[in-house]
C-alpha positions in Angstrom: 0.1 17.7 4.2 -1.4 14.6 2.6 -4.4 13.0 4.4 -7.0 10.3 3.7 -10.6 10.5 4.3 -13.3 7.8 4.2 -16.2 8.7 1.8 -19.7 8.8 3.6 -22.8 8.9 2.0 -23.2 12.7 2.7 -19.6 13.5 1.6 -19.6 16.2 -1.3 -16.7 15.5 -3.5 -15.5 17.6 -6.4 -13.5 16.0 -9.0 -13.7 19.0 -11.5 -10.0 19.5 -11.3 -9.0 16.0 -11.1 -6.8 15.0 -14.1 -6.2 11.5 -15.0 -5.2 10.4 -18.6 -7.5 7.9 -20.4 -4.5 5.2 -20.2 -4.2 5.4 -16.4 -8.2 5.6 -16.0 -8.0 2.3 -17.8 -5.7 0.7 -15.4 -7.4 2.1 -12.1 -10.9 2.8 -13.0 -12.7 6.1 -13.2 -12.2 8.0 -9.9 -16.1 8.6 -9.8 -16.8 4.9 -10.1 -14.4 4.0 -7.5 -16.1 6.5 -5.0 -19.7 5.6 -5.9 -19.7 1.7 -5.4 -22.0 0.7 -2.8 -21.5 -2.8 -1.3 -20.9 -4.5 1.8 -17.0 -4.9 2.6 -16.1 -1.9 0.4 -15.0 1.5 1.7 -14.0 4.4 -0.6 -11.5 7.1 0.3 -10.2 10.3 -0.9 -6.5 11.5 -0.8 -6.3 15.1 0.1 -3.5 17.8 0.0 -4.7 20.6 2.2 -8.4 20.8 0.8 -7.9 19.6 -2.6 -8.8 16.1 -3.7 -5.6 14.6 -5.3 -6.4 10.8 -5.2 -9.0 8.1 -4.6 -8.9 4.5 -3.6 -11.0 1.8 -2.0 -10.5 -1.0 0.5 -12.3 -4.1 -0.5 -12.9 -7.2 1.6 -15.4 -8.8 -0.7 -15.3 -11.4 -3.2 -12.2 -10.1 -4.9 -10.1 -11.7 -2.2 -11.3 -15.3 -3.4 -10.6 -14.4 -7.0 -6.8 -13.7 -6.3 -6.5 -16.6 -3.7 -5.9 -14.0 -0.7 -7.0 -15.1 2.9 -9.9 -13.3 4.6 -7.5 -11.5 6.7 -6.4 -9.4 3.9 -7.8 -6.3 2.3 -7.6 -5.6 -1.4 -6.6 -2.0 -2.4 -8.7 -1.2 -5.3 -8.5 1.8 -7.8 -5.8 3.8 -6.3 -5.1 6.8 -8.6 -3.4 10.2 -8.2 -4.2 13.3 -9.9 -1.8 13.5 -12.9 -0.8 16.9 -11.6 0.6 15.4 -8.5 2.3 12.2 -10.0 5.9 11.7 -9.6 6.1 13.9 -6.3 6.2 11.0 -3.9 2.4 11.0 -3.0 2.1 7.3 -3.3 5.2 7.0 -0.8 3.5 9.4 1.4 0.0 7.8 1.2 0.7 4.3 1.6 1.7 4.7 5.1 -1.5 6.4 6.0 -3.5 3.5 4.3 -1.6 1.0 6.5 -2.2 3.0 9.7 -5.9 3.1 8.7 -6.0 -0.5 8.1 -4.3 -1.5 11.4 -6.7 0.8 13.2 -9.8 0.1 11.7 -9.4 -3.7 10.5 -7.6 -5.4 13.4 -7.8 -9.0 11.9 -6.0 -7.7 8.4 -2.4 -8.5 8.1 -1.8 -8.0 4.4 -2.7 -5.6 1.5 -3.2 -7.0 -1.9 -3.6 -5.3 -5.1 -3.5 -6.0 -8.9 -1.5 -4.0 -11.4 -1.6 -4.1 -15.2 1.6 -5.6 -16.5 2.0 -2.5 -18.7 1.4 -0.1 -16.0 4.5 1.9 -14.6 3.0 1.8 -11.0 4.1 -1.8 -10.7 7.8 -0.4 -9.8 6.4 2.4 -7.5 4.5 -0.3 -5.6 7.4 -2.6 -5.5 9.7 0.3 -4.2 7.1 0.7 -1.5 7.4 -2.7 -0.3 4.8 -4.7 -2.1 6.0 -8.2 -3.3 5.0 -9.7 -6.7 3.2 -13.0 -6.0 4.2 -14.4 -9.4 0.5 -14.9 -10.3 -1.3 -13.5 -13.1 -5.0 -12.7 -13.3 -6.8 -12.1 -16.8 -9.3 -9.3 -16.7 -10.7 -8.7 -20.1 -7.9 -8.2 -22.4 -5.5 -7.1 -19.5 -3.1 -9.2 -17.6 -2.7 -8.1 -14.1 0.0 -9.0 -11.5 -0.9 -9.6 -8.0 1.1 -7.7 -5.3 1.1 -8.2 -1.6 2.5 -6.2 1.4 2.5 -7.7 4.8 1.5 -4.9 7.4 0.9 -6.8 10.5 2.5 -9.9 12.2 0.9 -13.1 10.5 -1.2 -14.9 13.1 0.0 -18.3 14.1 
């Protein structure tokens, strides 16, 4: 069974068995970094299968929203990665509804999830299959070109 768990200061997380190829780490960021960021409006999470950590991500409501022209009623899905051993097994399709449910429960004003994905990252197609819409906007980050994707999860306020 797949679950998500918010990382608290006292949470002990072992990434000893976590495998992520360098190319994928380039796209998503190092899992340890994603989990260790300490700033307001940033919540880190682990994805677990039974008791094993098989993924990480963060929900960010900070300055990144301005950078991608997202409203303050959105949340940015940052650094989502799945352990290489579990890729191609439908984990993304299984975990996104859990993330959406968490957002609906804990961020009452949020109606959309935004993320950026490298134009060369195969995950682009996985997110599209899961209901994200390409916003036809590109952001440069260093040498990378990133596409902005959005998924509406709640009714848009009037």
